[in-house]
C-alpha positions as CSV (number, residue, x, y, z in Angstrom):
1,N,0.0,0.0,0.0
2,L,2.9,2.3,0.8
3,L,4.4,1.7,-2.6
4,A,1.1,2.3,-4.4
5,K,0.6,5.6,-2.5
6,G,4.1,6.7,-3.2
7,S,3.6,5.9,-6.9
8,K,0.7,8.3,-7.1
9,H,2.7,11.2,-5.8
10,R,6.1,10.4,-7.4
11,T,5.0,10.3,-11.0
12,W,8.5,10.6,-12.4
13,D,9.8,7.6,-10.4
14,W,9.4,4.2,-12.1
15,M,10.9,2.2,-9.3
16,L,8.0,2.5,-6.9
17,P,5.4,1.0,-9.3
18,F,8.0,-1.6,-10.3
19,F,8.5,-2.7,-6.7
20,A,4.7,-2.7,-6.1
21,G,4.3,-4.8,-9.2
22,F,7.1,-7.2,-8.1
23,N,5.4,-7.6,-4.7
24,H,2.1,-8.4,-6.3
25,F,3.6,-10.9,-8.7
26,Y,6.1,-12.7,-6.5
27,F,4.7,-12.5,-3.0
28,L,1.0,-12.0,-3.4
29,Q,0.7,-13.9,-6.7
30,E,-1.7,-11.3,-8.0
31,N,-0.7,-11.2,-11.7
32,E,-3.4,-8.8,-12.8
33,K,-2.4,-6.2,-10.2
34,A,1.2,-6.8,-10.9
35,A,0.7,-6.2,-14.6
36,E,-1.0,-2.8,-13.8
37,F,1.9,-1.6,-11.7
38,L,4.5,-2.8,-14.2
39,M,2.7,-1.1,-17.1
40,E,2.7,2.1,-15.1
41,A,6.4,1.7,-14.3
42,S,7.3,1.1,-17.9
43,R,5.4,4.3,-19.0
44,R,7.5,6.5,-16.7
45,P,10.7,8.2,-17.7
46,S,13.7,5.8,-17.5
47,G,11.5,2.8,-17.0
48,D,13.2,-0.4,-18.1
49,P,11.9,-1.7,-21.5
50,M,11.9,-5.2,-20.1
51,L,9.0,-4.2,-17.9
52,V,6.8,-3.9,-21.0
53,S,7.4,-7.5,-21.9
54,I,6.8,-8.7,-18.3
55,A,3.6,-6.6,-17.9
56,S,2.3,-7.8,-21.2
57,K,2.9,-11.4,-20.3
58,L,1.2,-11.1,-16.9
59,A,-1.9,-9.4,-18.5
60,F,-2.1,-12.3,-21.0
61,K,-1.7,-14.8,-18.3
62,E,-4.8,-13.3,-16.6
63,K,-6.8,-13.6,-19.8
64,K,-6.5,-9.9,-20.5
65,T,-5.3,-10.4,-24.1
66,E,-6.9,-7.2,-25.4
67,T,-5.3,-5.2,-22.6
68,S,-1.9,-6.8,-23.4
69,I,-2.3,-5.9,-27.1
70,Q,-3.3,-2.3,-26.5
71,F,-0.5,-1.8,-24.0
72,L,2.1,-3.2,-26.5
73,E,0.7,-1.0,-29.2
74,E,1.0,2.1,-27.0
75,M,4.6,1.2,-26.1
76,L,5.5,0.4,-29.7
77,Q,4.6,4.1,-30.5
78,R,6.9,5.3,-27.7
79,T,10.1,3.6,-28.8
80,D,12.6,4.3,-31.5
81,D,14.7,1.2,-30.9
82,E,14.3,-1.1,-33.9
83,Y,15.1,-4.2,-32.0
84,I,12.4,-3.5,-29.4
85,K,9.9,-2.5,-32.1
86,Q,10.4,-5.8,-33.8
87,R,9.9,-7.7,-30.6
88,F,6.8,-5.8,-29.7
89,T,5.4,-6.2,-33.2
90,T,6.0,-10.0,-33.1
91,R,4.3,-10.2,-29.7
92,I,1.3,-8.2,-30.9
93,E,0.9,-10.5,-33.9
94,A,1.0,-13.6,-31.6
95,L,-1.5,-12.0,-29.2
96,R,-3.8,-11.0,-32.1
97,G,-3.9,-14.6,-33.2
98,I,-4.7,-15.8,-29.7
99,L,-7.4,-13.1,-29.3
100,L,-9.0,-14.3,-32.6
101,L,-9.0,-17.9,-31.3
102,E,-10.3,-16.8,-27.8
103,Q,-13.2,-15.0,-29.5
104,A,-13.8,-18.0,-31.7
105,V,-14.0,-20.3,-28.7
106,V,-16.6,-18.1,-27.2
107,Q,-18.7,-18.1,-30.4
108,Y,-18.3,-21.9,-30.7
109,Q,-19.6,-22.3,-27.1
110,K,-22.6,-20.1,-27.8
111,R,-23.4,-21.9,-30.9
112,F,-22.8,-25.5,-29.8
113,H,-23.2,-25.2,-26.0
114,R,-19.9,-27.0,-25.4
115,K,-16.2,-26.2,-25.6
116,P,-14.3,-27.0,-28.7
117,R,-11.8,-29.8,-28.5
118,S,-9.3,-28.2,-30.9
119,V,-8.5,-25.1,-32.9
120,E,-9.1,-27.1,-36.0
121,L,-12.7,-27.6,-35.0
122,L,-13.1,-23.9,-35.0
123,V,-12.3,-24.0,-38.7
124,T,-14.4,-27.0,-39.6
125,S,-17.4,-25.6,-37.8
126,G,-17.1,-22.4,-39.9
127,I,-16.4,-20.1,-36.9
128,I,-13.0,-19.0,-38.4
129,Q,-11.5,-19.5,-41.9
130,N,-8.1,-20.7,-40.7
131,V,-5.9,-21.1,-37.7
132,P,-3.6,-18.1,-37.4
133,Q,0.1,-18.6,-37.7
134,D,2.2,-18.3,-34.5
135,P,4.9,-15.8,-35.4
136,Y,7.3,-17.5,-32.9
137,G,7.1,-20.7,-35.1
138,G,4.9,-22.8,-32.9
139,K,1.3,-23.8,-33.2
140,F,-1.8,-22.6,-31.3
141,Y,-3.9,-25.2,-29.6
142,L,-6.6,-25.6,-26.9
143,D,-5.7,-27.0,-23.6
144,P,-8.2,-29.3,-21.8
145,S,-9.9,-26.3,-20.1
146,G,-10.5,-24.7,-23.5
147,S,-7.9,-22.0,-23.1
148,V,-5.8,-21.0,-26.1
149,K,-2.2,-21.9,-25.8
150,S,0.9,-22.1,-28.0
151,T,3.7,-24.6,-28.3
152,T,5.9,-21.5,-27.9
153,E,4.4,-20.7,-24.5
154,R,7.7,-19.5,-23.3
155,E,7.5,-16.4,-25.5
156,L,4.1,-15.5,-24.1
157,M,4.2,-16.3,-20.5
158,P,6.2,-15.2,-17.4
159,H,8.0,-17.8,-15.5
160,R,8.3,-18.0,-11.8
161,K,11.2,-19.9,-10.3
162,H,10.7,-21.5,-6.9
């Protein structure tokens, strides 16, 4: 709470929202709140560009794919670094593919009153025309719960070491 309060008043300081985000991620295991703080930290002067990637991954993990895309698009406009632009662009492309599939899963459930078993079923049922390409080189699939995943999950998700 102290870090959050300090963040509101020290709008130039990226470290306070960074530490608040870290605490929410690591200690409290509140990924959505962590993403919010890390997004704020990365928007501030001298904020580490790596925070953008972590915040985006945490938002995605919490099924906030649209938020992750919007945030990356915002940060893409703020950078002149070509390497970072390329990384953000690739991540945005992957997340757009996932968002398309997530929306298709919802449509499938509404139409057939059950979860699809595969992304290919979304095509054969006429919900989508084709399965998007994973720009990281993997393949999108549905896990047993019906969530969209990728065989290149490492590129999309944060990892916590214990």
